[in-house]
C-alpha atoms as an extended CHARMM CRD file, in Angstrom:
* protein
*
       305  EXT
         1         1  MET       CA             61.9310000000       96.7220000000      -83.2090000000  PROA      1               0.0000000000
         2         2  ALA       CA             59.1010000000       96.1750000000      -80.7230000000  PROA      2               0.0000000000
         3         3  GLN       CA             60.1130000000       96.2380000000      -77.0990000000  PROA      3               0.0000000000
         4         4  ARG       CA             59.4450000000       93.0240000000      -75.1920000000  PROA      4               0.0000000000
         5         5  LYS       CA             56.8830000000       93.4230000000      -72.4340000000  PROA      5               0.0000000000
         6         6  ALA       CA             58.2050000000       93.0680000000      -68.8990000000  PROA      6               0.0000000000
         7         7  PHE       CA             57.0890000000       90.0180000000      -66.9790000000  PROA      7               0.0000000000
         8         8  ARG       CA             54.4760000000       90.9330000000      -64.3960000000  PROA      8               0.0000000000
         9         9  TRP       CA             56.0360000000       89.5160000000      -61.2440000000  PROA      9               0.0000000000
        10        10  HSD       CA             53.3760000000       91.0680000000      -59.0230000000  PROA      10              0.0000000000
        11        11  ILE       CA             50.8230000000       88.5910000000      -60.4310000000  PROA      11              0.0000000000
        12        12  VAL       CA             52.9840000000       85.6690000000      -59.3000000000  PROA      12              0.0000000000
        13        13  VAL       CA             53.4980000000       87.2340000000      -55.8830000000  PROA      13              0.0000000000
        14        14  PHE       CA             49.7770000000       87.7070000000      -55.2790000000  PROA      14              0.0000000000
        15        15  LEU       CA             48.7760000000       84.2800000000      -56.6270000000  PROA      15              0.0000000000
        16        16  ALA       CA             51.5480000000       82.2630000000      -54.9490000000  PROA      16              0.0000000000
        17        17  PRO       CA             50.0170000000       82.0760000000      -51.4190000000  PROA      17              0.0000000000
        18        18  ALA       CA             46.6400000000       80.8970000000      -52.7250000000  PROA      18              0.0000000000
        19        19  VAL       CA             48.2530000000       78.3810000000      -55.0860000000  PROA      19              0.0000000000
        20        20  LEU       CA             50.4680000000       76.9910000000      -52.3090000000  PROA      20              0.0000000000
        21        21  VAL       CA             47.5810000000       76.6270000000      -49.8680000000  PROA      21              0.0000000000
        22        22  TYR       CA             45.3090000000       75.0320000000      -52.4900000000  PROA      22              0.0000000000
        23        23  THR       CA             48.0710000000       72.6430000000      -53.5260000000  PROA      23              0.0000000000
        24        24  ALA       CA             48.7920000000       71.6550000000      -49.9260000000  PROA      24              0.0000000000
        25        25  ILE       CA             45.2020000000       70.9580000000      -48.8680000000  PROA      25              0.0000000000
        26        26  MET       CA             43.6460000000       69.8460000000      -52.1820000000  PROA      26              0.0000000000
        27        27  ILE       CA             46.0520000000       68.7380000000      -54.9200000000  PROA      27              0.0000000000
        28        28  ILE       CA             48.5260000000       66.7380000000      -52.8180000000  PROA      28              0.0000000000
        29        29  PRO       CA             45.8060000000       64.8580000000      -50.8530000000  PROA      29              0.0000000000
        30        30  LEU       CA             43.9880000000       64.1340000000      -54.1370000000  PROA      30              0.0000000000
        31        31  ILE       CA             47.1260000000       62.6610000000      -55.6960000000  PROA      31              0.0000000000
        32        32  GLY       CA             47.7540000000       60.6720000000      -52.5170000000  PROA      32              0.0000000000
        33        33  THR       CA             44.2190000000       59.2730000000      -52.6040000000  PROA      33              0.0000000000
        34        34  LEU       CA             44.5170000000       58.2670000000      -56.2520000000  PROA      34              0.0000000000
        35        35  ASN       CA             47.8490000000       56.6040000000      -55.5170000000  PROA      35              0.0000000000
        36        36  LEU       CA             46.4910000000       54.7700000000      -52.4610000000  PROA      36              0.0000000000
        37        37  SER       CA             43.6020000000       53.3360000000      -54.4740000000  PROA      37              0.0000000000
        38        38  LEU       CA             46.0580000000       51.5180000000      -56.7510000000  PROA      38              0.0000000000
        39        39  PHE       CA             47.5990000000       49.4940000000      -53.9350000000  PROA      39              0.0000000000
        40        40  GLY       CA             46.3670000000       46.6860000000      -51.7030000000  PROA      40              0.0000000000
        41        41  LYS       CA             47.3100000000       44.9860000000      -48.4610000000  PROA      41              0.0000000000
        42        42  ALA       CA             49.9060000000       42.2140000000      -48.4280000000  PROA      42              0.0000000000
        43        43  GLU       CA             51.8390000000       40.2960000000      -45.8090000000  PROA      43              0.0000000000
        44        44  GLY       CA             54.9940000000       42.2610000000      -46.4710000000  PROA      44              0.0000000000
        45        45  GLY       CA             53.2340000000       45.6260000000      -46.4940000000  PROA      45              0.0000000000
        46        46  ARG       CA             51.3760000000       46.8790000000      -49.5400000000  PROA      46              0.0000000000
        47        47  VAL       CA             51.5090000000       45.7820000000      -53.1430000000  PROA      47              0.0000000000
        48        48  PHE       CA             50.5560000000       47.4650000000      -56.4110000000  PROA      48              0.0000000000
        49        49  VAL       CA             47.2570000000       46.0290000000      -57.7050000000  PROA      49              0.0000000000
        50        50  GLY       CA             46.3490000000       48.5300000000      -60.4220000000  PROA      50              0.0000000000
        51        51  LEU       CA             42.5890000000       48.7220000000      -60.9830000000  PROA      51              0.0000000000
        52        52  ALA       CA             41.8260000000       45.5550000000      -59.0160000000  PROA      52              0.0000000000
        53        53  ASN       CA             40.2910000000       47.5620000000      -56.1620000000  PROA      53              0.0000000000
        54        54  PHE       CA             37.8510000000       49.1740000000      -58.5870000000  PROA      54              0.0000000000
        55        55  ALA       CA             36.9420000000       45.7640000000      -60.0100000000  PROA      55              0.0000000000
        56        56  THR       CA             36.2300000000       44.5950000000      -56.4640000000  PROA      56              0.0000000000
        57        57  LEU       CA             34.1720000000       47.6850000000      -55.6520000000  PROA      57              0.0000000000
        58        58  PHE       CA             31.9920000000       47.3910000000      -58.7560000000  PROA      58              0.0000000000
        59        59  GLY       CA             31.9670000000       43.6220000000      -59.2340000000  PROA      59              0.0000000000
        60        60  ASP       CA             32.2180000000       41.9030000000      -55.8620000000  PROA      60              0.0000000000
        61        61  PRO       CA             28.6770000000       41.5660000000      -54.4000000000  PROA      61              0.0000000000
        62        62  ARG       CA             29.9960000000       42.2270000000      -50.9020000000  PROA      62              0.0000000000
        63        63  TRP       CA             31.1220000000       45.6900000000      -52.0070000000  PROA      63              0.0000000000
        64        64  SER       CA             28.9880000000       46.5240000000      -55.0230000000  PROA      64              0.0000000000
        65        65  THR       CA             25.6770000000       46.1170000000      -53.1830000000  PROA      65              0.0000000000
        66        66  ALA       CA             26.6660000000       48.6790000000      -50.5680000000  PROA      66              0.0000000000
        67        67  PHE       CA             28.2150000000       51.0100000000      -53.1610000000  PROA      67              0.0000000000
        68        68  TRP       CA             25.2040000000       51.0980000000      -55.4880000000  PROA      68              0.0000000000
        69        69  ASN       CA             22.8630000000       51.5090000000      -52.5230000000  PROA      69              0.0000000000
        70        70  ALA       CA             24.8900000000       54.4860000000      -51.3000000000  PROA      70              0.0000000000
        71        71  LEU       CA             25.0400000000       55.9630000000      -54.8170000000  PROA      71              0.0000000000
        72        72  ALA       CA             21.2710000000       55.6250000000      -55.2920000000  PROA      72              0.0000000000
        73        73  ASN       CA             20.6330000000       57.2500000000      -51.9020000000  PROA      73              0.0000000000
        74        74  ASN       CA             23.0440000000       60.0450000000      -52.8080000000  PROA      74              0.0000000000
        75        75  ALA       CA             21.2250000000       60.6290000000      -56.0900000000  PROA      75              0.0000000000
        76        76  TRP       CA             17.8800000000       60.8470000000      -54.2750000000  PROA      76              0.0000000000
        77        77  PHE       CA             19.4110000000       63.2040000000      -51.6930000000  PROA      77              0.0000000000
        78        78  PHE       CA             20.6000000000       65.4520000000      -54.5400000000  PROA      78              0.0000000000
        79        79  LEU       CA             17.3040000000       65.2360000000      -56.4240000000  PROA      79              0.0000000000
        80        80  ILE       CA             15.3220000000       66.4910000000      -53.4280000000  PROA      80              0.0000000000
        81        81  HSD       CA             17.6320000000       69.4900000000      -53.1400000000  PROA      81              0.0000000000
        82        82  MET       CA             17.2090000000       70.2480000000      -56.8390000000  PROA      82              0.0000000000
        83        83  LEU       CA             13.4260000000       69.8980000000      -56.7720000000  PROA      83              0.0000000000
        84        84  VAL       CA             12.7770000000       71.6040000000      -53.4250000000  PROA      84              0.0000000000
        85        85  GLN       CA             15.6990000000       73.7130000000      -52.2140000000  PROA      85              0.0000000000
        86        86  ASN       CA             16.5880000000       75.5470000000      -55.4130000000  PROA      86              0.0000000000
        87        87  PRO       CA             13.0120000000       76.3510000000      -56.5910000000  PROA      87              0.0000000000
        88        88  VAL       CA             12.1010000000       77.5450000000      -53.0920000000  PROA      88              0.0000000000
        89        89  GLY       CA             15.2830000000       79.6380000000      -52.9870000000  PROA      89              0.0000000000
        90        90  ILE       CA             14.3890000000       81.2220000000      -56.3350000000  PROA      90              0.0000000000
        91        91  MET       CA             10.8540000000       82.0250000000      -55.1900000000  PROA      91              0.0000000000
        92        92  LEU       CA             12.1090000000       83.5280000000      -51.9310000000  PROA      92              0.0000000000
        93        93  ALA       CA             14.6420000000       85.6500000000      -53.8160000000  PROA      93              0.0000000000
        94        94  ALA       CA             11.9150000000       86.8820000000      -56.1610000000  PROA      94              0.0000000000
        95        95  LEU       CA              9.7120000000       87.8560000000      -53.2200000000  PROA      95              0.0000000000
        96        96  LEU       CA             12.5140000000       89.5320000000      -51.2690000000  PROA      96              0.0000000000
        97        97  SER       CA             13.6670000000       91.5270000000      -54.3010000000  PROA      97              0.0000000000
        98        98  SER       CA             10.2860000000       93.2350000000      -54.5510000000  PROA      98              0.0000000000
        99        99  PRO       CA             10.6000000000       96.9260000000      -53.5780000000  PROA      99              0.0000000000
       100       100  ARG       CA              7.1080000000       96.7890000000      -52.0500000000  PROA      100             0.0000000000
       101       101  LEU       CA              8.0570000000       94.2020000000      -49.4210000000  PROA      101             0.0000000000
       102       102  ARG       CA              8.6470000000       95.6360000000      -45.9630000000  PROA      102             0.0000000000
       103       103  MET       CA             11.3070000000       94.2530000000      -43.5680000000  PROA      103             0.0000000000
       104       104  ALA       CA             12.9910000000       92.4200000000      -46.4410000000  PROA      104             0.0000000000
       105       105  ALA       CA             16.3870000000       92.6560000000      -44.7310000000  PROA      105             0.0000000000
       106       106  PHE       CA             14.9950000000       90.9330000000      -41.6270000000  PROA      106             0.0000000000
       107       107  TYR       CA             13.5150000000       88.0930000000      -43.6740000000  PROA      107             0.0000000000
       108       108  ARG       CA             16.7760000000       87.5920000000      -45.5910000000  PROA      108             0.0000000000
       109       109  THR       CA             18.7210000000       87.3840000000      -42.3580000000  PROA      109             0.0000000000
       110       110  ALA       CA             16.2570000000       85.0070000000      -40.7020000000  PROA      110             0.0000000000
       111       111  ILE       CA             16.2750000000       82.6330000000      -43.6850000000  PROA      111             0.0000000000
       112       112  PHE       CA             20.0690000000       82.7240000000      -44.0520000000  PROA      112             0.0000000000
       113       113  ILE       CA             20.9330000000       82.1720000000      -40.3660000000  PROA      113             0.0000000000
       114       114  PRO       CA             20.5240000000       78.3390000000      -40.4490000000  PROA      114             0.0000000000
       115       115  THR       CA             23.2840000000       78.0910000000      -43.0710000000  PROA      115             0.0000000000
       116       116  ILE       CA             25.8840000000       79.2560000000      -40.5490000000  PROA      116             0.0000000000
       117       117  LEU       CA             24.8200000000       76.7230000000      -37.9090000000  PROA      117             0.0000000000
       118       118  SER       CA             26.9150000000       73.6420000000      -37.2320000000  PROA      118             0.0000000000
       119       119  PHE       CA             25.8200000000       70.3210000000      -38.7310000000  PROA      119             0.0000000000
       120       120  VAL       CA             26.0600000000       68.8500000000      -35.2400000000  PROA      120             0.0000000000
       121       121  ILE       CA             23.6030000000       71.3820000000      -33.8520000000  PROA      121             0.0000000000
       122       122  VAL       CA             21.1760000000       71.0290000000      -36.7530000000  PROA      122             0.0000000000
       123       123  GLY       CA             21.2320000000       67.2240000000      -36.7320000000  PROA      123             0.0000000000
       124       124  PHE       CA             20.8530000000       66.9430000000      -32.9580000000  PROA      124             0.0000000000
       125       125  VAL       CA             18.0900000000       69.5600000000      -32.6890000000  PROA      125             0.0000000000
       126       126  TRP       CA             16.0120000000       68.0800000000      -35.5240000000  PROA      126             0.0000000000
       127       127  LYS       CA             16.4580000000       64.6090000000      -34.1080000000  PROA      127             0.0000000000
       128       128  LEU       CA             14.9840000000       65.9020000000      -30.8370000000  PROA      128             0.0000000000
       129       129  ILE       CA             12.1660000000       67.7160000000      -32.6340000000  PROA      129             0.0000000000
       130       130  LEU       CA             11.1270000000       64.6250000000      -34.6170000000  PROA      130             0.0000000000
       131       131  SER       CA             11.4790000000       62.1770000000      -31.7440000000  PROA      131             0.0000000000
       132       132  PRO       CA              8.1790000000       60.3370000000      -31.0990000000  PROA      132             0.0000000000
       133       133  ILE       CA              9.0550000000       60.1460000000      -27.3730000000  PROA      133             0.0000000000
       134       134  TRP       CA             10.1740000000       63.6220000000      -26.3270000000  PROA      134             0.0000000000
       135       135  GLY       CA              9.9990000000       65.6240000000      -29.5540000000  PROA      135             0.0000000000
       136       136  ILE       CA              7.7570000000       68.6480000000      -30.0290000000  PROA      136             0.0000000000
       137       137  ALA       CA              6.5920000000       67.6530000000      -33.5260000000  PROA      137             0.0000000000
       138       138  PRO       CA              3.7440000000       65.3950000000      -32.2800000000  PROA      138             0.0000000000
       139       139  GLY       CA              2.4830000000       68.1250000000      -29.9670000000  PROA      139             0.0000000000
       140       140  MET       CA              2.6220000000       70.7900000000      -32.6770000000  PROA      140             0.0000000000
       141       141  LEU       CA              0.6650000000       68.5950000000      -35.0890000000  PROA      141             0.0000000000
       142       142  ASP       CA             -1.8070000000       67.7430000000      -32.3420000000  PROA      142             0.0000000000
       143       143  ALA       CA             -2.3710000000       71.4510000000      -31.6880000000  PROA      143             0.0000000000
       144       144  VAL       CA             -3.6650000000       71.8830000000      -35.2430000000  PROA      144             0.0000000000
       145       145  GLY       CA             -5.5450000000       68.5900000000      -35.3050000000  PROA      145             0.0000000000
       146       146  LEU       CA             -3.0470000000       66.7290000000      -37.5100000000  PROA      146             0.0000000000
       147       147  LYS       CA             -1.4330000000       64.3890000000      -34.9980000000  PROA      147             0.0000000000
       148       148  SER       CA             -2.5490000000       61.3890000000      -37.0800000000  PROA      148             0.0000000000
       149       149  LEU       CA             -0.0620000000       62.4870000000      -39.7480000000  PROA      149             0.0000000000
       150       150  PHE       CA              2.9220000000       62.1270000000      -37.4100000000  PROA      150             0.0000000000
       151       151  ALA       CA              5.1590000000       59.1000000000      -37.7430000000  PROA      151             0.0000000000
       152       152  PRO       CA              8.7220000000       58.2410000000      -36.6310000000  PROA      152             0.0000000000
       153       153  TRP       CA             10.0720000000       59.4400000000      -39.9560000000  PROA      153             0.0000000000
       154       154  LEU       CA             13.7360000000       59.0360000000      -38.9950000000  PROA      154             0.0000000000
       155       155  GLY       CA             13.1050000000       55.4660000000      -37.8970000000  PROA      155             0.0000000000
       156       156  ARG       CA             11.4630000000       54.2060000000      -41.0800000000  PROA      156             0.0000000000
       157       157  GLU       CA             13.4540000000       52.9990000000      -44.0610000000  PROA      157             0.0000000000
       158       158  GLY       CA             11.1010000000       54.6100000000      -46.5650000000  PROA      158             0.0000000000
       159       159  THR       CA             11.1070000000       58.1060000000      -45.0310000000  PROA      159             0.0000000000
       160       160  ALA       CA             14.4070000000       58.5490000000      -43.1700000000  PROA      160             0.0000000000
       161       161  LEU       CA             16.5060000000       59.7450000000      -46.1160000000  PROA      161             0.0000000000
       162       162  THR       CA             13.7990000000       62.0630000000      -47.4550000000  PROA      162             0.0000000000
       163       163  THR       CA             13.3390000000       63.5630000000      -43.9870000000  PROA      163             0.0000000000
       164       164  LEU       CA             17.0530000000       64.2690000000      -43.6190000000  PROA      164             0.0000000000
       165       165  ALA       CA             17.1680000000       65.7330000000      -47.1220000000  PROA      165             0.0000000000
       166       166  LEU       CA             14.3510000000       68.1330000000      -46.2050000000  PROA      166             0.0000000000
       167       167  VAL       CA             16.2060000000       69.0800000000      -43.0110000000  PROA      167             0.0000000000
       168       168  SER       CA             19.2300000000       69.8570000000      -45.1770000000  PROA      168             0.0000000000
       169       169  VAL       CA             16.9920000000       71.9120000000      -47.4790000000  PROA      169             0.0000000000
       170       170  TRP       CA             15.7600000000       73.9030000000      -44.4810000000  PROA      170             0.0000000000
       171       171  GLN       CA             19.3370000000       74.5990000000      -43.4420000000  PROA      171             0.0000000000
       172       172  PHE       CA             20.7660000000       75.6220000000      -46.8150000000  PROA      172             0.0000000000
       173       173  VAL       CA             17.8740000000       77.2000000000      -48.7180000000  PROA      173             0.0000000000
       174       174  GLY       CA             19.3710000000       80.5770000000      -47.7970000000  PROA      174             0.0000000000
       175       175  ILE       CA             22.3710000000       80.0320000000      -50.0990000000  PROA      175             0.0000000000
       176       176  PRO       CA             20.4730000000       79.7930000000      -53.4240000000  PROA      176             0.0000000000
       177       177  MET       CA             18.1580000000       82.5150000000      -52.1480000000  PROA      177             0.0000000000
       178       178  MET       CA             21.0370000000       84.9730000000      -51.6500000000  PROA      178             0.0000000000
       179       179  LEU       CA             22.7730000000       84.0580000000      -54.9250000000  PROA      179             0.0000000000
       180       180  ILE       CA             19.5850000000       84.4940000000      -56.9420000000  PROA      180             0.0000000000
       181       181  TYR       CA             18.7780000000       87.6670000000      -55.0200000000  PROA      181             0.0000000000
       182       182  ALA       CA             22.1540000000       89.1050000000      -56.0380000000  PROA      182             0.0000000000
       183       183  ALA       CA             21.5440000000       88.0320000000      -59.6570000000  PROA      183             0.0000000000
       184       184  LEU       CA             18.1480000000       89.7610000000      -59.6770000000  PROA      184             0.0000000000
       185       185  LEU       CA             19.6770000000       92.9670000000      -58.3690000000  PROA      185             0.0000000000
       186       186  SER       CA             22.2910000000       92.8850000000      -61.1530000000  PROA      186             0.0000000000
       187       187  ILE       CA             19.6470000000       93.0670000000      -63.9030000000  PROA      187             0.0000000000
       188       188  PRO       CA             19.9170000000       96.5450000000      -65.5130000000  PROA      188             0.0000000000
       189       189  ASP       CA             17.1480000000       98.9700000000      -64.6170000000  PROA      189             0.0000000000
       190       190  GLU       CA             16.6720000000       99.7330000000      -68.3170000000  PROA      190             0.0000000000
       191       191  VAL       CA             15.4480000000       96.1810000000      -68.9380000000  PROA      191             0.0000000000
       192       192  ILE       CA             12.9220000000       96.3750000000      -66.1040000000  PROA      192             0.0000000000
       193       193  GLU       CA             11.7280000000       99.8170000000      -67.1890000000  PROA      193             0.0000000000
       194       194  ALA       CA             11.2720000000       98.6430000000      -70.7650000000  PROA      194             0.0000000000
       195       195  ALA       CA              9.2200000000       95.6780000000      -69.5490000000  PROA      195             0.0000000000
       196       196  GLU       CA              7.0180000000       97.9430000000      -67.4240000000  PROA      196             0.0000000000
       197       197  ILE       CA              6.4480000000      100.2680000000      -70.3780000000  PROA      197             0.0000000000
       198       198  ASP       CA              5.2270000000       97.2400000000      -72.3470000000  PROA      198             0.0000000000
       199       199  GLY       CA              2.8680000000       96.3840000000      -69.4950000000  PROA      199             0.0000000000
       200       200  VAL       CA              4.8180000000       93.3780000000      -68.1920000000  PROA      200             0.0000000000
       201       201  THR       CA              4.7390000000       93.5780000000      -64.3880000000  PROA      201             0.0000000000
       202       202  GLY       CA              4.5180000000       91.3800000000      -61.2900000000  PROA      202             0.0000000000
       203       203  TRP       CA              5.0060000000       87.6320000000      -61.6540000000  PROA      203             0.0000000000
       204       204  SER       CA              4.6240000000       87.8750000000      -65.4120000000  PROA      204             0.0000000000
       205       205  GLN       CA              7.6980000000       90.0900000000      -65.4640000000  PROA      205             0.0000000000
       206       206  PHE       CA              9.6090000000       87.5630000000      -63.3810000000  PROA      206             0.0000000000
       207       207  TRP       CA              8.7570000000       84.5690000000      -65.6000000000  PROA      207             0.0000000000
       208       208  LYS       CA              9.2020000000       86.3210000000      -68.9500000000  PROA      208             0.0000000000
       209       209  ILE       CA             12.0340000000       88.7750000000      -68.2510000000  PROA      209             0.0000000000
       210       210  LYS       CA             13.9540000000       88.0900000000      -65.0680000000  PROA      210             0.0000000000
       211       211  LEU       CA             14.0250000000       84.2830000000      -65.0400000000  PROA      211             0.0000000000
       212       212  PRO       CA             15.7200000000       83.9030000000      -68.4610000000  PROA      212             0.0000000000
       213       213  LEU       CA             18.3200000000       86.4860000000      -67.4120000000  PROA      213             0.0000000000
       214       214  ILE       CA             19.2630000000       84.6400000000      -64.2120000000  PROA      214             0.0000000000
       215       215  LEU       CA             19.5310000000       81.1970000000      -65.8260000000  PROA      215             0.0000000000
       216       216  PRO       CA             23.3750000000       81.2860000000      -65.6790000000  PROA      216             0.0000000000
       217       217  SER       CA             23.1800000000       81.8660000000      -61.9220000000  PROA      217             0.0000000000
       218       218  ILE       CA             20.6720000000       79.0270000000      -61.5740000000  PROA      218             0.0000000000
       219       219  GLY       CA             23.0890000000       76.7950000000      -63.4770000000  PROA      219             0.0000000000
       220       220  ILE       CA             25.9320000000       77.6790000000      -61.1040000000  PROA      220             0.0000000000
       221       221  ILE       CA             23.7080000000       76.9860000000      -58.1020000000  PROA      221             0.0000000000
       222       222  SER       CA             22.7640000000       73.6150000000      -59.5890000000  PROA      222             0.0000000000
       223       223  VAL       CA             26.3590000000       72.5070000000      -60.0290000000  PROA      223             0.0000000000
       224       224  LEU       CA             27.2700000000       73.7400000000      -56.5370000000  PROA      224             0.0000000000
       225       225  THR       CA             24.3290000000       71.7490000000      -55.1690000000  PROA      225             0.0000000000
       226       226  PHE       CA             25.5360000000       68.6720000000      -57.0530000000  PROA      226             0.0000000000
       227       227  VAL       CA             29.0760000000       68.9270000000      -55.6880000000  PROA      227             0.0000000000
       228       228  ALA       CA             27.9240000000       69.6250000000      -52.1260000000  PROA      228             0.0000000000
       229       229  ASN       CA             25.3850000000       66.7960000000      -52.0420000000  PROA      229             0.0000000000
       230       230  PHE       CA             27.7700000000       64.1760000000      -53.4080000000  PROA      230             0.0000000000
       231       231  ASN       CA             30.2790000000       65.2500000000      -50.7420000000  PROA      231             0.0000000000
       232       232  ALA       CA             27.6480000000       65.1680000000      -47.9900000000  PROA      232             0.0000000000
       233       233  PHE       CA             28.4230000000       63.3370000000      -44.7630000000  PROA      233             0.0000000000
       234       234  ASP       CA             27.9680000000       65.4070000000      -41.6130000000  PROA      234             0.0000000000
       235       235  LEU       CA             24.1780000000       65.5360000000      -41.2860000000  PROA      235             0.0000000000
       236       236  ILE       CA             23.7010000000       61.8100000000      -41.9350000000  PROA      236             0.0000000000
       237       237  TYR       CA             26.4880000000       60.8890000000      -39.5150000000  PROA      237             0.0000000000
       238       238  VAL       CA             25.1800000000       63.1330000000      -36.7340000000  PROA      238             0.0000000000
       239       239  SER       CA             21.5680000000       62.0300000000      -37.1170000000  PROA      239             0.0000000000
       240       240  GLN       CA             21.8600000000       58.3420000000      -37.9970000000  PROA      240             0.0000000000
       241       241  GLY       CA             25.4090000000       57.3950000000      -37.0590000000  PROA      241             0.0000000000
       242       242  ALA       CA             28.0910000000       55.7270000000      -39.1840000000  PROA      242             0.0000000000
       243       243  LEU       CA             25.8000000000       52.7960000000      -39.9980000000  PROA      243             0.0000000000
       244       244  ALA       CA             23.3300000000       55.2550000000      -41.5750000000  PROA      244             0.0000000000
       245       245  GLY       CA             20.2810000000       53.4300000000      -40.3270000000  PROA      245             0.0000000000
       246       246  PRO       CA             17.7150000000       52.1470000000      -40.3680000000  PROA      246             0.0000000000
       247       247  ASN       CA             19.1950000000       49.2050000000      -42.2780000000  PROA      247             0.0000000000
       248       248  PHE       CA             21.4890000000       51.5030000000      -44.3350000000  PROA      248             0.0000000000
       249       249  ALA       CA             18.4590000000       53.3720000000      -45.7100000000  PROA      249             0.0000000000
       250       250  THR       CA             20.2790000000       56.7010000000      -45.2730000000  PROA      250             0.0000000000
       251       251  ASP       CA             23.6980000000       55.4260000000      -46.3120000000  PROA      251             0.0000000000
       252       252  ILE       CA             25.3530000000       57.7500000000      -48.8190000000  PROA      252             0.0000000000
       253       253  LEU       CA             28.8050000000       57.7150000000      -50.3780000000  PROA      253             0.0000000000
       254       254  GLY       CA             30.2610000000       59.8330000000      -47.5740000000  PROA      254             0.0000000000
       255       255  THR       CA             29.1940000000       57.4680000000      -44.7750000000  PROA      255             0.0000000000
       256       256  PHE       CA             30.1420000000       54.4230000000      -46.8610000000  PROA      256             0.0000000000
       257       257  LEU       CA             33.6010000000       55.9380000000      -47.3430000000  PROA      257             0.0000000000
       258       258  TYR       CA             33.9360000000       56.6810000000      -43.6250000000  PROA      258             0.0000000000
       259       259  ARG       CA             33.1010000000       53.1230000000      -42.5280000000  PROA      259             0.0000000000
       260       260  THR       CA             35.3820000000       51.6090000000      -45.1390000000  PROA      260             0.0000000000
       261       261  PHE       CA             38.4040000000       53.8260000000      -44.5590000000  PROA      261             0.0000000000
       262       262  PHE       CA             38.3720000000       54.1490000000      -40.7660000000  PROA      262             0.0000000000
       263       263  GLY       CA             36.3680000000       51.0730000000      -39.7980000000  PROA      263             0.0000000000
       264       264  PHE       CA             33.4120000000       50.9620000000      -37.4480000000  PROA      264             0.0000000000
       265       265  GLN       CA             32.5140000000       48.6190000000      -34.5890000000  PROA      265             0.0000000000
       266       266  LEU       CA             33.5930000000       45.1200000000      -35.7440000000  PROA      266             0.0000000000
       267       267  GLN       CA             34.4750000000       46.2790000000      -39.2630000000  PROA      267             0.0000000000
       268       268  LEU       CA             38.1930000000       46.9050000000      -39.7340000000  PROA      268             0.0000000000
       269       269  GLY       CA             39.2940000000       49.9120000000      -41.7090000000  PROA      269             0.0000000000
       270       270  ASP       CA             40.7420000000       49.4340000000      -45.1890000000  PROA      270             0.0000000000
       271       271  PRO       CA             42.4930000000       52.6070000000      -46.4210000000  PROA      271             0.0000000000
       272       272  HSD       CA             42.9920000000       51.1900000000      -49.9130000000  PROA      272             0.0000000000
       273       273  MET       CA             39.3240000000       50.3960000000      -50.5080000000  PROA      273             0.0000000000
       274       274  GLY       CA             38.3960000000       53.6630000000      -48.8070000000  PROA      274             0.0000000000
       275       275  ALA       CA             40.6330000000       55.5370000000      -51.2420000000  PROA      275             0.0000000000
       276       276  THR       CA             38.9800000000       53.5920000000      -54.0740000000  PROA      276             0.0000000000
       277       277  ILE       CA             35.5520000000       54.8070000000      -52.9660000000  PROA      277             0.0000000000
       278       278  ALA       CA             36.8790000000       58.3600000000      -52.6420000000  PROA      278             0.0000000000
       279       279  THR       CA             38.3100000000       58.1460000000      -56.1660000000  PROA      279             0.0000000000
       280       280  ALA       CA             34.9680000000       56.8880000000      -57.4790000000  PROA      280             0.0000000000
       281       281  MET       CA             33.2600000000       59.8500000000      -55.7880000000  PROA      281             0.0000000000
       282       282  PHE       CA             35.7790000000       62.2010000000      -57.3910000000  PROA      282             0.0000000000
       283       283  GLY       CA             35.0730000000       60.6500000000      -60.7940000000  PROA      283             0.0000000000
       284       284  ILE       CA             31.3020000000       61.0140000000      -60.3740000000  PROA      284             0.0000000000
       285       285  ILE       CA             31.6200000000       64.6730000000      -59.3650000000  PROA      285             0.0000000000
       286       286  LEU       CA             34.1130000000       65.3740000000      -62.1610000000  PROA      286             0.0000000000
       287       287  VAL       CA             31.8170000000       63.8700000000      -64.8010000000  PROA      287             0.0000000000
       288       288  GLY       CA             28.8250000000       65.8200000000      -63.4850000000  PROA      288             0.0000000000
       289       289  VAL       CA             30.7100000000       69.1210000000      -63.4750000000  PROA      289             0.0000000000
       290       290  CYS       CA             32.1010000000       68.5130000000      -66.9830000000  PROA      290             0.0000000000
       291       291  ILE       CA             28.6050000000       67.7940000000      -68.3010000000  PROA      291             0.0000000000
       292       292  TYR       CA             27.4460000000       71.0890000000      -66.8340000000  PROA      292             0.0000000000
       293       293  LEU       CA             30.3810000000       73.0920000000      -68.1790000000  PROA      293             0.0000000000
       294       294  PHE       CA             30.3590000000       71.7380000000      -71.7280000000  PROA      294             0.0000000000
       295       295  ALA       CA             26.7080000000       70.8710000000      -72.3060000000  PROA      295             0.0000000000
       296       296  ILE       CA             24.7880000000       73.4610000000      -70.2980000000  PROA      296             0.0000000000
       297       297  GLN       CA             26.9070000000       76.4810000000      -69.4030000000  PROA      297             0.0000000000
       298       298  THR       CA             27.8600000000       77.1600000000      -73.0340000000  PROA      298             0.0000000000
       299       299  ARG       CA             24.1620000000       77.4370000000      -73.9410000000  PROA      299             0.0000000000
       300       300  LEU       CA             23.4130000000       79.7670000000      -71.0280000000  PROA      300             0.0000000000
       301       301  ARG       CA             26.0720000000       82.3450000000      -71.8970000000  PROA      301             0.0000000000
       302       302  ARG       CA             23.7610000000       83.9640000000      -74.4360000000  PROA      302             0.0000000000
       303       303  TYR       CA             21.6710000000       85.3370000000      -71.5420000000  PROA      303             0.0000000000
       304       304  GLN       CA             24.5670000000       87.0070000000      -69.7560000000  PROA      304             0.0000000000
       305       305  PHE       CA             25.1480000000       90.7350000000      -69.9920000000  PROA      305             0.0000000000
């Protein structure tokens, strides 16, 4: 008769603290938010309204216009990161992984330092730099004969969001750079040596050999970028305020949620509608992550070692 295996209590002991902390700061607030979105204000307190708040958010013009504007801005904010931040991070990682490059450690550190800076510092400093009154950007462009290209980018509806997205790219390009750099270093030396024997070197080696092998890491970076961008708030709030000006041109789901939940100026806060917006954000992120996991990640596993 086979002896029953003893239960591994040490696994429970080691996992319990992390599970308790995650439950306290993530699971319980999430359940509370979902519950709050199903209720509404009433004279006697609050009353259960089911999905009525969602119908108001998506169907009432007073709410839907602001919501779809914030969602479209959020999508553009994310798209710029995907088209600029991640490709630049990949190129930087490819350059810094070259054994011929001198002072590579210094360059990695210099590029990564902005990621550890506070959003408040980054937003305030870039707002000063780009100011048409006392900023240094006009003077720097004038020094190279390009002052005619300067404009109050943060004050124009058509350029404010793109400018802030590029500032965010500058701050966080070090994260995809370091992740891709680590992925490049994990490629077995035998693969690189075999490619060199076949005469595949330089950038040709990167495009034909290394890039397909780091596609899983690129996929992870993409989904992390998606989650981070659709949870963005700090940089917009610091630079443009809760109203996300000019004329809500930089309004994203995070700032829309903040104004709705806590209120701002003459607008009273509505926790129930705020929780509804937060739930909608959770649903958007959940759908995006599921699409990545089931439609993309399964196809990329073939490249993993």
